[in-house]
PyMOL Python script that loads the backbone (N, CA, C, O; Angstrom):
from pymol import cmd

cmd.read_pdbstr("""\
ATOM      1  N   MET A   1      12.116  11.075  -8.352  1.00  0.00           N
ATOM      2  CA  MET A   1      11.425  11.801  -7.299  1.00  0.00           C
ATOM      3  C   MET A   1      10.743  10.796  -6.377  1.00  0.00           C
ATOM      4  O   MET A   1      10.054   9.887  -6.840  1.00  0.00           O
ATOM      5  N   SER A   2      10.933  10.959  -5.104  1.00  0.00           N
ATOM      6  CA  SER A   2      10.354  10.069  -4.110  1.00  0.00           C
ATOM      7  C   SER A   2       9.144  10.739  -3.459  1.00  0.00           C
ATOM      8  O   SER A   2       9.156  11.943  -3.204  1.00  0.00           O
ATOM      9  N   PHE A   3       8.123   9.967  -3.198  1.00  0.00           N
ATOM     10  CA  PHE A   3       6.911  10.477  -2.564  1.00  0.00           C
ATOM     11  C   PHE A   3       6.928  10.126  -1.086  1.00  0.00           C
ATOM     12  O   PHE A   3       7.637   9.213  -0.662  1.00  0.00           O
ATOM     13  N   MET A   4       6.149  10.851  -0.313  1.00  0.00           N
ATOM     14  CA  MET A   4       6.049  10.579   1.109  1.00  0.00           C
ATOM     15  C   MET A   4       4.734   9.863   1.392  1.00  0.00           C
ATOM     16  O   MET A   4       3.665  10.359   1.039  1.00  0.00           O
ATOM     17  N   LEU A   5       4.813   8.704   2.024  1.00  0.00           N
ATOM     18  CA  LEU A   5       3.616   7.959   2.392  1.00  0.00           C
ATOM     19  C   LEU A   5       3.195   8.400   3.790  1.00  0.00           C
ATOM     20  O   LEU A   5       4.022   8.490   4.698  1.00  0.00           O
ATOM     21  N   VAL A   6       1.921   8.669   3.951  1.00  0.00           N
ATOM     22  CA  VAL A   6       1.380   9.090   5.239  1.00  0.00           C
ATOM     23  C   VAL A   6       0.404   8.012   5.702  1.00  0.00           C
ATOM     24  O   VAL A   6      -0.527   7.660   4.977  1.00  0.00           O
ATOM     25  N   PHE A   7       0.616   7.489   6.906  1.00  0.00           N
ATOM     26  CA  PHE A   7      -0.215   6.417   7.434  1.00  0.00           C
ATOM     27  C   PHE A   7      -1.021   6.931   8.631  1.00  0.00           C
ATOM     28  O   PHE A   7      -0.484   7.622   9.496  1.00  0.00           O
ATOM     29  N   THR A   8      -2.286   6.597   8.672  1.00  0.00           N
ATOM     30  CA  THR A   8      -3.133   6.955   9.805  1.00  0.00           C
ATOM     31  C   THR A   8      -2.948   5.914  10.908  1.00  0.00           C
ATOM     32  O   THR A   8      -2.405   4.837  10.663  1.00  0.00           O
ATOM     33  N   GLU A   9      -3.389   6.227  12.097  1.00  0.00           N
ATOM     34  CA  GLU A   9      -3.329   5.279  13.209  1.00  0.00           C
ATOM     35  C   GLU A   9      -4.165   4.047  12.895  1.00  0.00           C
ATOM     36  O   GLU A   9      -3.767   2.928  13.217  1.00  0.00           O
ATOM     37  N   ALA A  10      -5.316   4.244  12.273  1.00  0.00           N
ATOM     38  CA  ALA A  10      -6.175   3.114  11.916  1.00  0.00           C
ATOM     39  C   ALA A  10      -5.458   2.192  10.931  1.00  0.00           C
ATOM     40  O   ALA A  10      -5.529   0.969  11.058  1.00  0.00           O
ATOM     41  N   TYR A  11      -4.770   2.774   9.955  1.00  0.00           N
ATOM     42  CA  TYR A  11      -4.017   1.959   8.997  1.00  0.00           C
ATOM     43  C   TYR A  11      -2.909   1.189   9.704  1.00  0.00           C
ATOM     44  O   TYR A  11      -2.710   0.003   9.442  1.00  0.00           O
ATOM     45  N   ASN A  12      -2.197   1.848  10.588  1.00  0.00           N
ATOM     46  CA  ASN A  12      -1.099   1.190  11.308  1.00  0.00           C
ATOM     47  C   ASN A  12      -1.598   0.007  12.124  1.00  0.00           C
ATOM     48  O   ASN A  12      -0.949  -1.038  12.161  1.00  0.00           O
ATOM     49  N   ARG A  13      -2.743   0.161  12.776  1.00  0.00           N
ATOM     50  CA  ARG A  13      -3.312  -0.943  13.556  1.00  0.00           C
ATOM     51  C   ARG A  13      -3.685  -2.112  12.645  1.00  0.00           C
ATOM     52  O   ARG A  13      -3.394  -3.268  12.953  1.00  0.00           O
ATOM     53  N   ARG A  14      -4.331  -1.798  11.523  1.00  0.00           N
ATOM     54  CA  ARG A  14      -4.736  -2.851  10.588  1.00  0.00           C
ATOM     55  C   ARG A  14      -3.520  -3.525   9.970  1.00  0.00           C
ATOM     56  O   ARG A  14      -3.518  -4.741   9.777  1.00  0.00           O
ATOM     57  N   ALA A  15      -2.483  -2.749   9.657  1.00  0.00           N
ATOM     58  CA  ALA A  15      -1.274  -3.317   9.062  1.00  0.00           C
ATOM     59  C   ALA A  15      -0.585  -4.256  10.052  1.00  0.00           C
ATOM     60  O   ALA A  15      -0.140  -5.338   9.669  1.00  0.00           O
ATOM     61  N   LEU A  16      -0.494  -3.856  11.312  1.00  0.00           N
ATOM     62  CA  LEU A  16       0.124  -4.724  12.322  1.00  0.00           C
ATOM     63  C   LEU A  16      -0.655  -6.023  12.477  1.00  0.00           C
ATOM     64  O   LEU A  16      -0.062  -7.098  12.562  1.00  0.00           O
ATOM     65  N   ARG A  17      -1.969  -5.929  12.513  1.00  0.00           N
ATOM     66  CA  ARG A  17      -2.808  -7.120  12.629  1.00  0.00           C
ATOM     67  C   ARG A  17      -2.626  -8.029  11.404  1.00  0.00           C
ATOM     68  O   ARG A  17      -2.535  -9.249  11.533  1.00  0.00           O
ATOM     69  N   TRP A  18      -2.576  -7.414  10.219  1.00  0.00           N
ATOM     70  CA  TRP A  18      -2.407  -8.174   8.983  1.00  0.00           C
ATOM     71  C   TRP A  18      -1.050  -8.865   8.963  1.00  0.00           C
ATOM     72  O   TRP A  18      -0.945 -10.028   8.571  1.00  0.00           O
ATOM     73  N   LEU A  19      -0.004  -8.144   9.389  1.00  0.00           N
ATOM     74  CA  LEU A  19       1.342  -8.718   9.403  1.00  0.00           C
ATOM     75  C   LEU A  19       1.464  -9.859  10.415  1.00  0.00           C
ATOM     76  O   LEU A  19       2.225 -10.801  10.196  1.00  0.00           O
ATOM     77  N   LYS A  20       0.723  -9.781  11.515  1.00  0.00           N
ATOM     78  CA  LYS A  20       0.729 -10.889  12.481  1.00  0.00           C
ATOM     79  C   LYS A  20       0.086 -12.131  11.878  1.00  0.00           C
ATOM     80  O   LYS A  20       0.512 -13.252  12.156  1.00  0.00           O
ATOM     81  N   ARG A  21      -0.932 -11.935  11.058  1.00  0.00           N
ATOM     82  CA  ARG A  21      -1.630 -13.061  10.429  1.00  0.00           C
ATOM     83  C   ARG A  21      -0.869 -13.606   9.218  1.00  0.00           C
ATOM     84  O   ARG A  21      -1.037 -14.771   8.855  1.00  0.00           O
ATOM     85  N   HIS A  22      -0.031 -12.771   8.590  1.00  0.00           N
ATOM     86  CA  HIS A  22       0.699 -13.161   7.380  1.00  0.00           C
ATOM     87  C   HIS A  22       2.190 -12.829   7.510  1.00  0.00           C
ATOM     88  O   HIS A  22       2.705 -12.014   6.744  1.00  0.00           O
ATOM     89  N   PRO A  23       2.878 -13.440   8.456  1.00  0.00           N
ATOM     90  CA  PRO A  23       4.295 -13.094   8.647  1.00  0.00           C
ATOM     91  C   PRO A  23       5.164 -13.460   7.448  1.00  0.00           C
ATOM     92  O   PRO A  23       6.220 -12.861   7.246  1.00  0.00           O
ATOM     93  N   ASP A  24       4.740 -14.420   6.662  1.00  0.00           N
ATOM     94  CA  ASP A  24       5.517 -14.824   5.493  1.00  0.00           C
ATOM     95  C   ASP A  24       5.479 -13.783   4.374  1.00  0.00           C
ATOM     96  O   ASP A  24       6.308 -13.826   3.466  1.00  0.00           O
ATOM     97  N   LEU A  25       4.522 -12.843   4.429  1.00  0.00           N
ATOM     98  CA  LEU A  25       4.407 -11.812   3.398  1.00  0.00           C
ATOM     99  C   LEU A  25       5.008 -10.471   3.818  1.00  0.00           C
ATOM    100  O   LEU A  25       4.859  -9.472   3.114  1.00  0.00           O
ATOM    101  N   ARG A  26       5.680 -10.452   4.955  1.00  0.00           N
ATOM    102  CA  ARG A  26       6.237  -9.197   5.476  1.00  0.00           C
ATOM    103  C   ARG A  26       7.207  -8.531   4.500  1.00  0.00           C
ATOM    104  O   ARG A  26       7.117  -7.326   4.266  1.00  0.00           O
ATOM    105  N   GLN A  27       8.126  -9.298   3.935  1.00  0.00           N
ATOM    106  CA  GLN A  27       9.109  -8.725   3.010  1.00  0.00           C
ATOM    107  C   GLN A  27       8.446  -8.199   1.744  1.00  0.00           C
ATOM    108  O   GLN A  27       8.820  -7.142   1.236  1.00  0.00           O
ATOM    109  N   GLN A  28       7.465  -8.937   1.236  1.00  0.00           N
ATOM    110  CA  GLN A  28       6.756  -8.473   0.039  1.00  0.00           C
ATOM    111  C   GLN A  28       5.964  -7.202   0.340  1.00  0.00           C
ATOM    112  O   GLN A  28       5.893  -6.300  -0.494  1.00  0.00           O
ATOM    113  N   TYR A  29       5.372  -7.132   1.522  1.00  0.00           N
ATOM    114  CA  TYR A  29       4.622  -5.948   1.950  1.00  0.00           C
ATOM    115  C   TYR A  29       5.545  -4.730   2.015  1.00  0.00           C
ATOM    116  O   TYR A  29       5.203  -3.666   1.498  1.00  0.00           O
ATOM    117  N   LEU A  30       6.700  -4.878   2.639  1.00  0.00           N
ATOM    118  CA  LEU A  30       7.648  -3.767   2.758  1.00  0.00           C
ATOM    119  C   LEU A  30       8.186  -3.356   1.392  1.00  0.00           C
ATOM    120  O   LEU A  30       8.347  -2.167   1.119  1.00  0.00           O
ATOM    121  N   LYS A  31       8.464  -4.333   0.534  1.00  0.00           N
ATOM    122  CA  LYS A  31       8.942  -4.033  -0.813  1.00  0.00           C
ATOM    123  C   LYS A  31       7.885  -3.248  -1.597  1.00  0.00           C
ATOM    124  O   LYS A  31       8.216  -2.317  -2.330  1.00  0.00           O
ATOM    125  N   THR A  32       6.625  -3.626  -1.440  1.00  0.00           N
ATOM    126  CA  THR A  32       5.540  -2.932  -2.131  1.00  0.00           C
ATOM    127  C   THR A  32       5.427  -1.491  -1.659  1.00  0.00           C
ATOM    128  O   THR A  32       5.232  -0.588  -2.473  1.00  0.00           O
ATOM    129  N   LEU A  33       5.548  -1.262  -0.354  1.00  0.00           N
ATOM    130  CA  LEU A  33       5.498   0.105   0.163  1.00  0.00           C
ATOM    131  C   LEU A  33       6.674   0.936  -0.336  1.00  0.00           C
ATOM    132  O   LEU A  33       6.507   2.111  -0.662  1.00  0.00           O
ATOM    133  N   GLN A  34       7.845   0.345  -0.396  1.00  0.00           N
ATOM    134  CA  GLN A  34       9.025   1.066  -0.907  1.00  0.00           C
ATOM    135  C   GLN A  34       8.845   1.422  -2.377  1.00  0.00           C
ATOM    136  O   GLN A  34       9.173   2.531  -2.799  1.00  0.00           O
ATOM    137  N   LEU A  35       8.327   0.484  -3.150  1.00  0.00           N
ATOM    138  CA  LEU A  35       8.095   0.740  -4.567  1.00  0.00           C
ATOM    139  C   LEU A  35       7.029   1.810  -4.755  1.00  0.00           C
ATOM    140  O   LEU A  35       7.148   2.655  -5.641  1.00  0.00           O
ATOM    141  N   LEU A  36       5.995   1.780  -3.931  1.00  0.00           N
ATOM    142  CA  LEU A  36       4.951   2.805  -3.984  1.00  0.00           C
ATOM    143  C   LEU A  36       5.536   4.184  -3.692  1.00  0.00           C
ATOM    144  O   LEU A  36       5.156   5.167  -4.327  1.00  0.00           O
ATOM    145  N   GLN A  37       6.441   4.257  -2.751  1.00  0.00           N
ATOM    146  CA  GLN A  37       7.063   5.529  -2.402  1.00  0.00           C
ATOM    147  C   GLN A  37       7.963   6.046  -3.524  1.00  0.00           C
ATOM    148  O   GLN A  37       8.015   7.250  -3.777  1.00  0.00           O
ATOM    149  N   ILE A  38       8.661   5.148  -4.184  1.00  0.00           N
ATOM    150  CA  ILE A  38       9.578   5.547  -5.255  1.00  0.00           C
ATOM    151  C   ILE A  38       8.828   5.875  -6.540  1.00  0.00           C
ATOM    152  O   ILE A  38       9.081   6.903  -7.167  1.00  0.00           O
ATOM    153  N   ASN A  39       7.900   4.994  -6.933  1.00  0.00           N
ATOM    154  CA  ASN A  39       7.189   5.170  -8.200  1.00  0.00           C
ATOM    155  C   ASN A  39       5.770   4.616  -8.070  1.00  0.00           C
ATOM    156  O   ASN A  39       5.565   3.421  -8.282  1.00  0.00           O
ATOM    157  N   PRO A  40       4.787   5.450  -7.729  1.00  0.00           N
ATOM    158  CA  PRO A  40       3.426   4.968  -7.532  1.00  0.00           C
ATOM    159  C   PRO A  40       2.758   4.414  -8.791  1.00  0.00           C
ATOM    160  O   PRO A  40       1.711   3.773  -8.699  1.00  0.00           O
ATOM    161  N   HIS A  41       3.343   4.649  -9.954  1.00  0.00           N
ATOM    162  CA  HIS A  41       2.747   4.160 -11.198  1.00  0.00           C
ATOM    163  C   HIS A  41       3.468   2.945 -11.763  1.00  0.00           C
ATOM    164  O   HIS A  41       3.277   2.600 -12.929  1.00  0.00           O
ATOM    165  N   HIS A  42       4.291   2.296 -10.955  1.00  0.00           N
ATOM    166  CA  HIS A  42       5.026   1.128 -11.416  1.00  0.00           C
ATOM    167  C   HIS A  42       4.030   0.005 -11.752  1.00  0.00           C
ATOM    168  O   HIS A  42       3.111  -0.249 -10.973  1.00  0.00           O
ATOM    169  N   PRO A  43       4.198  -0.665 -12.890  1.00  0.00           N
ATOM    170  CA  PRO A  43       3.242  -1.686 -13.325  1.00  0.00           C
ATOM    171  C   PRO A  43       3.097  -2.861 -12.356  1.00  0.00           C
ATOM    172  O   PRO A  43       2.020  -3.451 -12.271  1.00  0.00           O
ATOM    173  N   SER A  44       4.144  -3.207 -11.635  1.00  0.00           N
ATOM    174  CA  SER A  44       4.038  -4.355 -10.739  1.00  0.00           C
ATOM    175  C   SER A  44       3.142  -4.081  -9.528  1.00  0.00           C
ATOM    176  O   SER A  44       2.759  -5.016  -8.826  1.00  0.00           O
ATOM    177  N   LEU A  45       2.806  -2.826  -9.278  1.00  0.00           N
ATOM    178  CA  LEU A  45       1.899  -2.509  -8.178  1.00  0.00           C
ATOM    179  C   LEU A  45       0.447  -2.844  -8.509  1.00  0.00           C
ATOM    180  O   LEU A  45      -0.383  -2.963  -7.607  1.00  0.00           O
ATOM    181  N   ARG A  46       0.142  -2.994  -9.777  1.00  0.00           N
ATOM    182  CA  ARG A  46      -1.223  -3.289 -10.229  1.00  0.00           C
ATOM    183  C   ARG A  46      -2.213  -2.287  -9.625  1.00  0.00           C
ATOM    184  O   ARG A  46      -3.244  -2.655  -9.062  1.00  0.00           O
ATOM    185  N   LEU A  47      -1.863  -1.032  -9.764  1.00  0.00           N
ATOM    186  CA  LEU A  47      -2.626   0.087  -9.222  1.00  0.00           C
ATOM    187  C   LEU A  47      -3.866   0.327 -10.070  1.00  0.00           C
ATOM    188  O   LEU A  47      -3.787   0.354 -11.298  1.00  0.00           O
ATOM    189  N   HIS A  48      -5.017   0.502  -9.414  1.00  0.00           N
ATOM    190  CA  HIS A  48      -6.229   0.853 -10.147  1.00  0.00           C
ATOM    191  C   HIS A  48      -7.116   1.733  -9.291  1.00  0.00           C
ATOM    192  O   HIS A  48      -7.105   1.648  -8.063  1.00  0.00           O
ATOM    193  N   ALA A  49      -7.873   2.566  -9.947  1.00  0.00           N
ATOM    194  CA  ALA A  49      -8.740   3.523  -9.258  1.00  0.00           C
ATOM    195  C   ALA A  49      -9.975   2.823  -8.706  1.00  0.00           C
ATOM    196  O   ALA A  49     -10.479   1.864  -9.290  1.00  0.00           O
ATOM    197  N   LEU A  50     -10.447   3.315  -7.582  1.00  0.00           N
ATOM    198  CA  LEU A  50     -11.700   2.844  -6.998  1.00  0.00           C
ATOM    199  C   LEU A  50     -12.783   3.842  -7.378  1.00  0.00           C
ATOM    200  O   LEU A  50     -12.697   5.017  -7.023  1.00  0.00           O
ATOM    201  N   SER A  51     -13.788   3.388  -8.089  1.00  0.00           N
ATOM    202  CA  SER A  51     -14.792   4.313  -8.623  1.00  0.00           C
ATOM    203  C   SER A  51     -15.957   4.578  -7.669  1.00  0.00           C
ATOM    204  O   SER A  51     -16.764   5.467  -7.942  1.00  0.00           O
ATOM    205  N   ALA A  52     -16.074   3.853  -6.581  1.00  0.00           N
ATOM    206  CA  ALA A  52     -17.210   4.031  -5.677  1.00  0.00           C
ATOM    207  C   ALA A  52     -17.059   5.245  -4.764  1.00  0.00           C
ATOM    208  O   ALA A  52     -17.995   5.594  -4.045  1.00  0.00           O
ATOM    209  N   PHE A  53     -15.911   5.885  -4.780  1.00  0.00           N
ATOM    210  CA  PHE A  53     -15.655   7.016  -3.905  1.00  0.00           C
ATOM    211  C   PHE A  53     -15.766   8.324  -4.674  1.00  0.00           C
ATOM    212  O   PHE A  53     -15.548   8.364  -5.885  1.00  0.00           O
ATOM    213  N   HIS A  54     -16.103   9.384  -3.965  1.00  0.00           N
ATOM    214  CA  HIS A  54     -16.267  10.696  -4.577  1.00  0.00           C
ATOM    215  C   HIS A  54     -14.953  11.472  -4.671  1.00  0.00           C
ATOM    216  O   HIS A  54     -14.899  12.532  -5.295  1.00  0.00           O
ATOM    217  N   TYR A  55     -13.918  10.955  -4.067  1.00  0.00           N
ATOM    218  CA  TYR A  55     -12.610  11.599  -4.102  1.00  0.00           C
ATOM    219  C   TYR A  55     -11.600  10.568  -4.604  1.00  0.00           C
ATOM    220  O   TYR A  55     -11.841   9.366  -4.495  1.00  0.00           O
ATOM    221  N   PRO A  56     -10.499  11.014  -5.139  1.00  0.00           N
ATOM    222  CA  PRO A  56      -9.533  10.069  -5.726  1.00  0.00           C
ATOM    223  C   PRO A  56      -8.975   9.103  -4.698  1.00  0.00           C
ATOM    224  O   PRO A  56      -8.395   9.514  -3.692  1.00  0.00           O
ATOM    225  N   GLN A  57      -9.154   7.823  -4.956  1.00  0.00           N
ATOM    226  CA  GLN A  57      -8.603   6.785  -4.118  1.00  0.00           C
ATOM    227  C   GLN A  57      -8.145   5.647  -5.016  1.00  0.00           C
ATOM    228  O   GLN A  57      -8.761   5.379  -6.047  1.00  0.00           O
ATOM    229  N   VAL A  58      -7.080   4.987  -4.633  1.00  0.00           N
ATOM    230  CA  VAL A  58      -6.568   3.869  -5.420  1.00  0.00           C
ATOM    231  C   VAL A  58      -6.353   2.668  -4.541  1.00  0.00           C
ATOM    232  O   VAL A  58      -6.254   2.789  -3.320  1.00  0.00           O
ATOM    233  N   GLU A  59      -6.281   1.505  -5.157  1.00  0.00           N
ATOM    234  CA  GLU A  59      -6.028   0.254  -4.452  1.00  0.00           C
ATOM    235  C   GLU A  59      -4.819  -0.409  -5.077  1.00  0.00           C
ATOM    236  O   GLU A  59      -4.634  -0.370  -6.293  1.00  0.00           O
ATOM    237  N   ILE A  60      -3.996  -1.018  -4.236  1.00  0.00           N
ATOM    238  CA  ILE A  60      -2.821  -1.748  -4.691  1.00  0.00           C
ATOM    239  C   ILE A  60      -2.947  -3.179  -4.216  1.00  0.00           C
ATOM    240  O   ILE A  60      -3.277  -3.426  -3.057  1.00  0.00           O
ATOM    241  N   THR A  61      -2.689  -4.110  -5.091  1.00  0.00           N
ATOM    242  CA  THR A  61      -2.733  -5.517  -4.732  1.00  0.00           C
ATOM    243  C   THR A  61      -1.354  -5.986  -4.319  1.00  0.00           C
ATOM    244  O   THR A  61      -0.372  -5.765  -5.028  1.00  0.00           O
ATOM    245  N   ILE A  62      -1.286  -6.639  -3.158  1.00  0.00           N
ATOM    246  CA  ILE A  62      -0.003  -7.178  -2.677  1.00  0.00           C
ATOM    247  C   ILE A  62       0.049  -8.651  -3.007  1.00  0.00           C
ATOM    248  O   ILE A  62       1.037  -9.318  -2.698  1.00  0.00           O
TER     249      ILE A  62
END
""", "prot")
cmd.dss("prot")
cmd.show_as("cartoon", "prot")
cmd.util.cbc("prot")
cmd.orient("prot")
């Protein structure tokens, strides 16, 4: 089962800025997003919950 990733305009702006600063990590970034879409619980994503928020939020390390 594949999930749908939804990106906000703010995220898109930050992602573009980040990719301009780290062009060598572009392929790894895209691979991580594809893996997140296919299987959000994959161990290589190093997914963990953020406890400071009142609603469910997670962080992924690239």
